PDB file as gemmi writes it, atoms N, CA and C in Angstrom:
CRYST1    1.000    1.000    1.000  90.00  90.00  90.00 P 1                      
ATOM      1  N   MET A   1      20.627 252.379  39.413  1.00  0.00           N  
ATOM      2  CA  MET A   1      21.114 253.596  38.799  1.00  0.00           C  
ATOM      3  C   MET A   1      22.321 254.107  39.580  1.00  0.00           C  
ATOM      4  N   ILE A   2      23.346 254.524  38.875  1.00  0.00           N  
ATOM      5  CA  ILE A   2      24.564 255.022  39.510  1.00  0.00           C  
ATOM      6  C   ILE A   2      24.390 256.502  39.822  1.00  0.00           C  
ATOM      7  N   LYS A   3      24.744 256.885  41.054  1.00  0.00           N  
ATOM      8  CA  LYS A   3      24.639 258.282  41.487  1.00  0.00           C  
ATOM      9  C   LYS A   3      25.969 258.746  42.058  1.00  0.00           C  
ATOM     10  N   ASN A   4      26.331 259.958  41.706  1.00  0.00           N  
ATOM     11  CA  ASN A   4      27.491 260.597  42.328  1.00  0.00           C  
ATOM     12  C   ASN A   4      26.947 261.350  43.550  1.00  0.00           C  
ATOM     13  N   TYR A   5      27.227 260.840  44.725  1.00  0.00           N  
ATOM     14  CA  TYR A   5      26.689 261.451  45.943  1.00  0.00           C  
ATOM     15  C   TYR A   5      27.304 262.813  46.233  1.00  0.00           C  
ATOM     16  N   MET A   6      28.435 263.121  45.628  1.00  0.00           N  
ATOM     17  CA  MET A   6      29.011 264.453  45.793  1.00  0.00           C  
ATOM     18  C   MET A   6      28.114 265.485  45.108  1.00  0.00           C  
ATOM     19  N   GLU A   7      27.498 265.120  43.980  1.00  0.00           N  
ATOM     20  CA  GLU A   7      26.569 266.027  43.307  1.00  0.00           C  
ATOM     21  C   GLU A   7      25.377 266.336  44.202  1.00  0.00           C  
ATOM     22  N   ILE A   8      24.854 265.325  44.856  1.00  0.00           N  
ATOM     23  CA  ILE A   8      23.726 265.506  45.765  1.00  0.00           C  
ATOM     24  C   ILE A   8      24.124 266.441  46.901  1.00  0.00           C  
ATOM     25  N   LEU A   9      25.311 266.228  47.454  1.00  0.00           N  
ATOM     26  CA  LEU A   9      25.786 267.047  48.566  1.00  0.00           C  
ATOM     27  C   LEU A   9      26.011 268.498  48.123  1.00  0.00           C  
ATOM     28  N   VAL A  10      26.581 268.703  46.947  1.00  0.00           N  
ATOM     29  CA  VAL A  10      26.798 270.062  46.435  1.00  0.00           C  
ATOM     30  C   VAL A  10      25.450 270.768  46.269  1.00  0.00           C  
ATOM     31  N   ASP A  11      24.453 270.086  45.719  1.00  0.00           N  
ATOM     32  CA  ASP A  11      23.119 270.681  45.568  1.00  0.00           C  
ATOM     33  C   ASP A  11      22.530 271.064  46.918  1.00  0.00           C  
ATOM     34  N   GLU A  12      22.639 270.165  47.899  1.00  0.00           N  
ATOM     35  CA  GLU A  12      22.080 270.418  49.230  1.00  0.00           C  
ATOM     36  C   GLU A  12      22.759 271.615  49.898  1.00  0.00           C  
ATOM     37  N   VAL A  13      24.084 271.642  49.876  1.00  0.00           N  
ATOM     38  CA  VAL A  13      24.821 272.728  50.526  1.00  0.00           C  
ATOM     39  C   VAL A  13      24.542 274.049  49.810  1.00  0.00           C  
ATOM     40  N   PHE A  14      24.528 274.032  48.483  1.00  0.00           N  
ATOM     41  CA  PHE A  14      24.248 275.260  47.737  1.00  0.00           C  
ATOM     42  C   PHE A  14      22.867 275.801  48.089  1.00  0.00           C  
ATOM     43  N   ASN A  15      21.872 274.926  48.149  1.00  0.00           N  
ATOM     44  CA  ASN A  15      20.514 275.362  48.479  1.00  0.00           C  
ATOM     45  C   ASN A  15      20.410 275.909  49.898  1.00  0.00           C  
ATOM     46  N   GLU A  16      21.226 275.397  50.813  1.00  0.00           N  
ATOM     47  CA  GLU A  16      21.223 275.889  52.190  1.00  0.00           C  
ATOM     48  C   GLU A  16      21.800 277.295  52.303  1.00  0.00           C  
ATOM     49  N   VAL A  17      22.788 277.628  51.461  1.00  0.00           N  
ATOM     50  CA  VAL A  17      23.507 278.893  51.635  1.00  0.00           C  
ATOM     51  C   VAL A  17      23.252 279.925  50.539  1.00  0.00           C  
ATOM     52  N   LYS A  18      22.501 279.591  49.525  1.00  0.00           N  
ATOM     53  CA  LYS A  18      22.350 280.501  48.389  1.00  0.00           C  
ATOM     54  C   LYS A  18      21.720 281.837  48.774  1.00  0.00           C  
ATOM     55  N   ASN A  19      20.873 281.855  49.784  1.00  0.00           N  
ATOM     56  CA  ASN A  19      20.234 283.100  50.199  1.00  0.00           C  
ATOM     57  C   ASN A  19      21.060 283.883  51.215  1.00  0.00           C  
ATOM     58  N   ILE A  20      22.057 283.250  51.792  1.00  0.00           N  
ATOM     59  CA  ILE A  20      22.899 283.904  52.796  1.00  0.00           C  
ATOM     60  C   ILE A  20      23.976 284.742  52.126  1.00  0.00           C  
ATOM     61  N   TYR A  21      24.565 284.214  51.066  1.00  0.00           N  
ATOM     62  CA  TYR A  21      25.655 284.889  50.373  1.00  0.00           C  
ATOM     63  C   TYR A  21      25.132 285.566  49.116  1.00  0.00           C  
ATOM     64  N   SER A  22      25.772 286.646  48.740  1.00  0.00           N  
ATOM     65  CA  SER A  22      25.347 287.345  47.522  1.00  0.00           C  
ATOM     66  C   SER A  22      26.062 286.733  46.325  1.00  0.00           C  
ATOM     67  N   THR A  23      25.370 285.842  45.649  1.00  0.00           N  
ATOM     68  CA  THR A  23      25.901 285.218  44.448  1.00  0.00           C  
ATOM     69  C   THR A  23      24.976 285.547  43.287  1.00  0.00           C  
ATOM     70  N   CYS A  24      25.437 285.280  42.113  1.00  0.00           N  
ATOM     71  CA  CYS A  24      24.605 285.478  40.929  1.00  0.00           C  
ATOM     72  C   CYS A  24      23.371 284.583  41.050  1.00  0.00           C  
ATOM     73  N   SER A  25      22.261 285.058  40.569  1.00  0.00           N  
ATOM     74  CA  SER A  25      21.042 284.260  40.696  1.00  0.00           C  
ATOM     75  C   SER A  25      20.563 283.693  39.367  1.00  0.00           C  
ATOM     76  N   CYS A  26      21.283 283.988  38.274  1.00  0.00           N  
ATOM     77  CA  CYS A  26      20.860 283.429  36.986  1.00  0.00           C  
ATOM     78  C   CYS A  26      21.210 281.938  36.937  1.00  0.00           C  
ATOM     79  N   GLU A  27      20.409 281.193  36.214  1.00  0.00           N  
ATOM     80  CA  GLU A  27      20.598 279.739  36.144  1.00  0.00           C  
ATOM     81  C   GLU A  27      21.958 279.359  35.567  1.00  0.00           C  
ATOM     82  N   GLN A  28      22.433 280.135  34.609  1.00  0.00           N  
ATOM     83  CA  GLN A  28      23.732 279.854  34.002  1.00  0.00           C  
ATOM     84  C   GLN A  28      24.847 279.939  35.040  1.00  0.00           C  
ATOM     85  N   CYS A  29      24.833 280.985  35.857  1.00  0.00           N  
ATOM     86  CA  CYS A  29      25.871 281.153  36.882  1.00  0.00           C  
ATOM     87  C   CYS A  29      25.764 280.085  37.957  1.00  0.00           C  
ATOM     88  N   ILE A  30      24.542 279.746  38.344  1.00  0.00           N  
ATOM     89  CA  ILE A  30      24.353 278.701  39.351  1.00  0.00           C  
ATOM     90  C   ILE A  30      24.921 277.376  38.836  1.00  0.00           C  
ATOM     91  N   SER A  31      24.640 277.054  37.599  1.00  0.00           N  
ATOM     92  CA  SER A  31      25.187 275.822  37.002  1.00  0.00           C  
ATOM     93  C   SER A  31      26.711 275.867  36.944  1.00  0.00           C  
ATOM     94  N   ASP A  32      27.258 277.028  36.581  1.00  0.00           N  
ATOM     95  CA  ASP A  32      28.713 277.163  36.514  1.00  0.00           C  
ATOM     96  C   ASP A  32      29.360 277.030  37.888  1.00  0.00           C  
ATOM     97  N   ILE A  33      28.725 277.599  38.913  1.00  0.00           N  
ATOM     98  CA  ILE A  33      29.251 277.502  40.277  1.00  0.00           C  
ATOM     99  C   ILE A  33      29.290 276.041  40.722  1.00  0.00           C  
ATOM    100  N   LYS A  34      28.183 275.342  40.524  1.00  0.00           N  
ATOM    101  CA  LYS A  34      28.120 273.930  40.926  1.00  0.00           C  
ATOM    102  C   LYS A  34      29.108 273.084  40.127  1.00  0.00           C  
ATOM    103  N   SER A  35      29.202 273.341  38.831  1.00  0.00           N  
ATOM    104  CA  SER A  35      30.124 272.568  37.979  1.00  0.00           C  
ATOM    105  C   SER A  35      31.571 272.771  38.394  1.00  0.00           C  
ATOM    106  N   LEU A  36      31.927 274.024  38.649  1.00  0.00           N  
ATOM    107  CA  LEU A  36      33.304 274.324  39.050  1.00  0.00           C  
ATOM    108  C   LEU A  36      33.630 273.694  40.405  1.00  0.00           C  
ATOM    109  N   ALA A  37      32.692 273.761  41.331  1.00  0.00           N  
ATOM    110  CA  ALA A  37      32.899 273.133  42.642  1.00  0.00           C  
ATOM    111  C   ALA A  37      33.066 271.624  42.491  1.00  0.00           C  
ATOM    112  N   LEU A  38      32.212 270.997  41.693  1.00  0.00           N  
ATOM    113  CA  LEU A  38      32.296 269.550  41.497  1.00  0.00           C  
ATOM    114  C   LEU A  38      33.592 269.130  40.805  1.00  0.00           C  
ATOM    115  N   THR A  39      34.110 269.981  39.954  1.00  0.00           N  
ATOM    116  CA  THR A  39      35.381 269.692  39.290  1.00  0.00           C  
ATOM    117  C   THR A  39      36.512 269.609  40.304  1.00  0.00           C  
ATOM    118  N   ASN A  40      36.390 270.370  41.386  1.00  0.00           N  
ATOM    119  CA  ASN A  40      37.437 270.416  42.406  1.00  0.00           C  
ATOM    120  C   ASN A  40      37.150 269.529  43.620  1.00  0.00           C  
ATOM    121  N   LEU A  41      36.138 268.691  43.518  1.00  0.00           N  
ATOM    122  CA  LEU A  41      35.800 267.739  44.581  1.00  0.00           C  
ATOM    123  C   LEU A  41      35.851 266.323  44.012  1.00  0.00           C  
ATOM    124  N   PRO A  42      36.202 265.343  44.840  1.00  0.00           N  
ATOM    125  CA  PRO A  42      36.251 263.966  44.326  1.00  0.00           C  
ATOM    126  C   PRO A  42      34.848 263.390  44.163  1.00  0.00           C  
ATOM    127  N   PRO A  43      34.608 262.632  43.089  1.00  0.00           N  
ATOM    128  CA  PRO A  43      33.308 261.964  42.951  1.00  0.00           C  
ATOM    129  C   PRO A  43      33.190 260.852  43.991  1.00  0.00           C  
ATOM    130  N   VAL A  44      31.973 260.595  44.433  1.00  0.00           N  
ATOM    131  CA  VAL A  44      31.755 259.546  45.439  1.00  0.00           C  
ATOM    132  C   VAL A  44      30.601 258.657  44.982  1.00  0.00           C  
ATOM    133  N   TYR A  45      30.911 257.384  44.797  1.00  0.00           N  
ATOM    134  CA  TYR A  45      29.919 256.392  44.424  1.00  0.00           C  
ATOM    135  C   TYR A  45      29.934 255.289  45.469  1.00  0.00           C  
ATOM    136  N   PHE A  46      28.760 254.701  45.726  1.00  0.00           N  
ATOM    137  CA  PHE A  46      28.671 253.623  46.698  1.00  0.00           C  
ATOM    138  C   PHE A  46      28.382 252.306  45.998  1.00  0.00           C  
ATOM    139  N   LEU A  47      28.944 251.227  46.532  1.00  0.00           N  
ATOM    140  CA  LEU A  47      28.665 249.892  46.018  1.00  0.00           C  
ATOM    141  C   LEU A  47      27.226 249.513  46.328  1.00  0.00           C  
ATOM    142  N   SER A  48      26.715 248.549  45.604  1.00  0.00           N  
ATOM    143  CA  SER A  48      25.318 248.152  45.757  1.00  0.00           C  
ATOM    144  C   SER A  48      25.021 247.544  47.127  1.00  0.00           C  
ATOM    145  N   ASN A  49      26.044 247.032  47.814  1.00  0.00           N  
ATOM    146  CA  ASN A  49      25.807 246.395  49.112  1.00  0.00           C  
ATOM    147  C   ASN A  49      25.847 247.382  50.284  1.00  0.00           C  
ATOM    148  N   VAL A  50      26.059 248.666  50.013  1.00  0.00           N  
ATOM    149  CA  VAL A  50      26.097 249.677  51.072  1.00  0.00           C  
ATOM    150  C   VAL A  50      24.666 250.060  51.420  1.00  0.00           C  
ATOM    151  N   ASP A  51      24.376 250.096  52.719  1.00  0.00           N  
ATOM    152  CA  ASP A  51      23.011 250.424  53.129  1.00  0.00           C  
ATOM    153  C   ASP A  51      22.749 251.936  53.101  1.00  0.00           C  
ATOM    154  N   GLU A  52      21.493 252.302  53.190  1.00  0.00           N  
ATOM    155  CA  GLU A  52      21.087 253.706  53.119  1.00  0.00           C  
ATOM    156  C   GLU A  52      21.653 254.529  54.270  1.00  0.00           C  
ATOM    157  N   GLY A  53      21.899 253.896  55.406  1.00  0.00           N  
ATOM    158  CA  GLY A  53      22.466 254.602  56.554  1.00  0.00           C  
ATOM    159  C   GLY A  53      23.845 255.170  56.258  1.00  0.00           C  
ATOM    160  N   GLU A  54      24.662 254.404  55.576  1.00  0.00           N  
ATOM    161  CA  GLU A  54      26.008 254.872  55.224  1.00  0.00           C  
ATOM    162  C   GLU A  54      25.949 256.016  54.212  1.00  0.00           C  
ATOM    163  N   LYS A  55      25.024 255.929  53.287  1.00  0.00           N  
ATOM    164  CA  LYS A  55      24.851 257.005  52.314  1.00  0.00           C  
ATOM    165  C   LYS A  55      24.388 258.282  53.005  1.00  0.00           C  
ATOM    166  N   LYS A  56      23.463 258.137  53.921  1.00  0.00           N  
ATOM    167  CA  LYS A  56      22.952 259.294  54.671  1.00  0.00           C  
ATOM    168  C   LYS A  56      24.057 259.889  55.542  1.00  0.00           C  
ATOM    169  N   ALA A  57      24.875 259.046  56.144  1.00  0.00           N  
ATOM    170  CA  ALA A  57      25.991 259.519  56.965  1.00  0.00           C  
ATOM    171  C   ALA A  57      26.957 260.337  56.122  1.00  0.00           C  
ATOM    172  N   PHE A  58      27.192 259.919  54.885  1.00  0.00           N  
ATOM    173  CA  PHE A  58      28.051 260.679  53.980  1.00  0.00           C  
ATOM    174  C   PHE A  58      27.485 262.074  53.757  1.00  0.00           C  
ATOM    175  N   LEU A  59      26.179 262.154  53.518  1.00  0.00           N  
ATOM    176  CA  LEU A  59      25.536 263.436  53.238  1.00  0.00           C  
ATOM    177  C   LEU A  59      25.459 264.340  54.464  1.00  0.00           C  
ATOM    178  N   LEU A  60      25.497 263.770  55.647  1.00  0.00           N  
ATOM    179  CA  LEU A  60      25.367 264.554  56.870  1.00  0.00           C  
ATOM    180  C   LEU A  60      26.694 264.887  57.539  1.00  0.00           C  
ATOM    181  N   ASP A  61      27.796 264.356  57.021  1.00  0.00           N  
ATOM    182  CA  ASP A  61      29.108 264.583  57.623  1.00  0.00           C  
ATOM    183  C   ASP A  61      29.453 266.070  57.620  1.00  0.00           C  
ATOM    184  N   ARG A  62      29.639 266.624  58.808  1.00  0.00           N  
ATOM    185  CA  ARG A  62      29.851 268.065  58.972  1.00  0.00           C  
ATOM    186  C   ARG A  62      31.132 268.559  58.288  1.00  0.00           C  
ATOM    187  N   GLN A  63      32.214 267.845  58.451  1.00  0.00           N  
ATOM    188  CA  GLN A  63      33.474 268.261  57.841  1.00  0.00           C  
ATOM    189  C   GLN A  63      33.387 268.241  56.316  1.00  0.00           C  
ATOM    190  N   ARG A  64      32.717 267.239  55.792  1.00  0.00           N  
ATOM    191  CA  ARG A  64      32.555 267.148  54.337  1.00  0.00           C  
ATOM    192  C   ARG A  64      31.724 268.324  53.829  1.00  0.00           C  
ATOM    193  N   LYS A  65      30.671 268.690  54.576  1.00  0.00           N  
ATOM    194  CA  LYS A  65      29.849 269.840  54.185  1.00  0.00           C  
ATOM    195  C   LYS A  65      30.667 271.135  54.195  1.00  0.00           C  
ATOM    196  N   ILE A  66      31.554 271.270  55.159  1.00  0.00           N  
ATOM    197  CA  ILE A  66      32.414 272.459  55.227  1.00  0.00           C  
ATOM    198  C   ILE A  66      33.344 272.494  54.014  1.00  0.00           C  
ATOM    199  N   SER A  67      33.883 271.358  53.631  1.00  0.00           N  
ATOM    200  CA  SER A  67      34.752 271.286  52.450  1.00  0.00           C  
ATOM    201  C   SER A  67      33.991 271.657  51.185  1.00  0.00           C  
ATOM    202  N   VAL A  68      32.769 271.174  51.071  1.00  0.00           N  
ATOM    203  CA  VAL A  68      31.937 271.498  49.910  1.00  0.00           C  
ATOM    204  C   VAL A  68      31.613 272.989  49.907  1.00  0.00           C  
ATOM    205  N   LEU A  69      31.299 273.535  51.064  1.00  0.00           N  
ATOM    206  CA  LEU A  69      31.010 274.963  51.167  1.00  0.00           C  
ATOM    207  C   LEU A  69      32.211 275.797  50.728  1.00  0.00           C  
ATOM    208  N   ALA A  70      33.396 275.393  51.122  1.00  0.00           N  
ATOM    209  CA  ALA A  70      34.605 276.116  50.725  1.00  0.00           C  
ATOM    210  C   ALA A  70      34.781 276.096  49.207  1.00  0.00           C  
ATOM    211  N   LYS A  71      34.559 274.946  48.588  1.00  0.00           N  
ATOM    212  CA  LYS A  71      34.692 274.846  47.131  1.00  0.00           C  
ATOM    213  C   LYS A  71      33.606 275.648  46.420  1.00  0.00           C  
ATOM    214  N   LEU A  72      32.404 275.667  46.981  1.00  0.00           N  
ATOM    215  CA  LEU A  72      31.332 276.476  46.405  1.00  0.00           C  
ATOM    216  C   LEU A  72      31.658 277.965  46.503  1.00  0.00           C  
ATOM    217  N   ALA A  73      32.231 278.380  47.627  1.00  0.00           N  
ATOM    218  CA  ALA A  73      32.595 279.787  47.810  1.00  0.00           C  
ATOM    219  C   ALA A  73      33.671 280.202  46.811  1.00  0.00           C  
ATOM    220  N   GLU A  74      34.676 279.348  46.627  1.00  0.00           N  
ATOM    221  CA  GLU A  74      35.724 279.637  45.647  1.00  0.00           C  
ATOM    222  C   GLU A  74      35.129 279.742  44.230  1.00  0.00           C  
ATOM    223  N   ALA A  75      34.253 278.811  43.906  1.00  0.00           N  
ATOM    224  CA  ALA A  75      33.641 278.806  42.580  1.00  0.00           C  
ATOM    225  C   ALA A  75      32.761 280.035  42.377  1.00  0.00           C  
ATOM    226  N   ALA A  76      31.993 280.395  43.397  1.00  0.00           N  
ATOM    227  CA  ALA A  76      31.119 281.565  43.296  1.00  0.00           C  
ATOM    228  C   ALA A  76      31.926 282.840  43.120  1.00  0.00           C  
ATOM    229  N   GLU A  77      33.029 282.940  43.821  1.00  0.00           N  
ATOM    230  CA  GLU A  77      33.873 284.128  43.690  1.00  0.00           C  
ATOM    231  C   GLU A  77      34.384 284.269  42.256  1.00  0.00           C  
ATOM    232  N   LEU A  78      34.816 283.178  41.672  1.00  0.00           N  
ATOM    233  CA  LEU A  78      35.329 283.209  40.309  1.00  0.00           C  
ATOM    234  C   LEU A  78      34.213 283.502  39.303  1.00  0.00           C  
ATOM    235  N   VAL A  79      33.128 282.767  39.397  1.00  0.00           N  
ATOM    236  CA  VAL A  79      32.037 282.904  38.433  1.00  0.00           C  
ATOM    237  C   VAL A  79      31.393 284.285  38.538  1.00  0.00           C  
ATOM    238  N   CYS A  80      31.074 284.716  39.741  1.00  0.00           N  
ATOM    239  CA  CYS A  80      30.362 285.982  39.916  1.00  0.00           C  
ATOM    240  C   CYS A  80      31.236 287.195  39.617  1.00  0.00           C  
ATOM    241  N   SER A  81      32.539 287.051  39.744  1.00  0.00           N  
ATOM    242  CA  SER A  81      33.415 288.177  39.421  1.00  0.00           C  
ATOM    243  C   SER A  81      33.464 288.419  37.915  1.00  0.00           C  
ATOM    244  N   LYS A  82      33.133 287.415  37.126  1.00  0.00           N  
ATOM    245  CA  LYS A  82      33.186 287.539  35.670  1.00  0.00           C  
ATOM    246  C   LYS A  82      31.792 287.588  35.045  1.00  0.00           C  
ATOM    247  N   CYS A  83      30.770 287.627  35.853  1.00  0.00           N  
ATOM    248  CA  CYS A  83      29.401 287.577  35.354  1.00  0.00           C  
ATOM    249  C   CYS A  83      28.903 288.964  34.970  1.00  0.00           C  
ATOM    250  N   SER A  84      28.241 289.011  33.854  1.00  0.00           N  
ATOM    251  CA  SER A  84      27.466 290.198  33.487  1.00  0.00           C  
ATOM    252  C   SER A  84      26.292 289.710  32.657  1.00  0.00           C  
ATOM    253  N   LYS A  85      25.304 290.524  32.510  1.00  0.00           N  
ATOM    254  CA  LYS A  85      24.110 290.084  31.799  1.00  0.00           C  
ATOM    255  C   LYS A  85      24.385 289.820  30.316  1.00  0.00           C  
ATOM    256  N   ASP A  86      25.404 290.466  29.763  1.00  0.00           N  
ATOM    257  CA  ASP A  86      25.700 290.315  28.344  1.00  0.00           C  
ATOM    258  C   ASP A  86      26.694 289.210  28.039  1.00  0.00           C  
ATOM    259  N   GLU A  87      27.422 288.729  29.037  1.00  0.00           N  
ATOM    260  CA  GLU A  87      28.439 287.714  28.810  1.00  0.00           C  
ATOM    261  C   GLU A  87      28.073 286.422  29.511  1.00  0.00           C  
ATOM    262  N   LYS A  88      28.514 285.333  28.968  1.00  0.00           N  
ATOM    263  CA  LYS A  88      28.325 284.031  29.597  1.00  0.00           C  
ATOM    264  C   LYS A  88      29.670 283.568  30.132  1.00  0.00           C  
ATOM    265  N   MET A  89      29.661 282.919  31.264  1.00  0.00           N  
ATOM    266  CA  MET A  89      30.893 282.465  31.888  1.00  0.00           C  
ATOM    267  C   MET A  89      31.685 281.558  30.956  1.00  0.00           C  
ATOM    268  N   ARG A  90      31.002 280.685  30.265  1.00  0.00           N  
ATOM    269  CA  ARG A  90      31.698 279.745  29.386  1.00  0.00           C  
ATOM    270  C   ARG A  90      32.448 280.462  28.261  1.00  0.00           C  
ATOM    271  N   GLU A  91      31.918 281.593  27.799  1.00  0.00           N  
ATOM    272  CA  GLU A  91      32.606 282.352  26.767  1.00  0.00           C  
ATOM    273  C   GLU A  91      33.864 283.007  27.319  1.00  0.00           C  
ATOM    274  N   ILE A  92      33.848 283.416  28.577  1.00  0.00           N  
ATOM    275  CA  ILE A  92      34.993 284.074  29.198  1.00  0.00           C  
ATOM    276  C   ILE A  92      36.112 283.077  29.409  1.00  0.00           C  
ATOM    277  N   LEU A  93      35.782 281.875  29.862  1.00  0.00           N  
ATOM    278  CA  LEU A  93      36.808 280.869  30.101  1.00  0.00           C  
ATOM    279  C   LEU A  93      37.344 280.421  28.777  1.00  0.00           C  
TER     280      LEU A  93                                                      
END                                                                             
């Protein structure tokens, strides 16, 4: 099965920081934040001959996590600034 490891990393970083920062907590906004961040990050796929250690190293790379955090923060600022209970982000864009 093909996996985009950037998606895994975005999920991990978001789950680590979601309680620290004040972001929208509705599922729609969370999905929009992750989607917007992923749009601004390169997809990462590994060849079948790459071992699990290299994949784990990708997920644990500190600089990469900081880059993902920055993109998540930018996305959260945009999404949460336009969020209200009556409007959906997709309708605003």
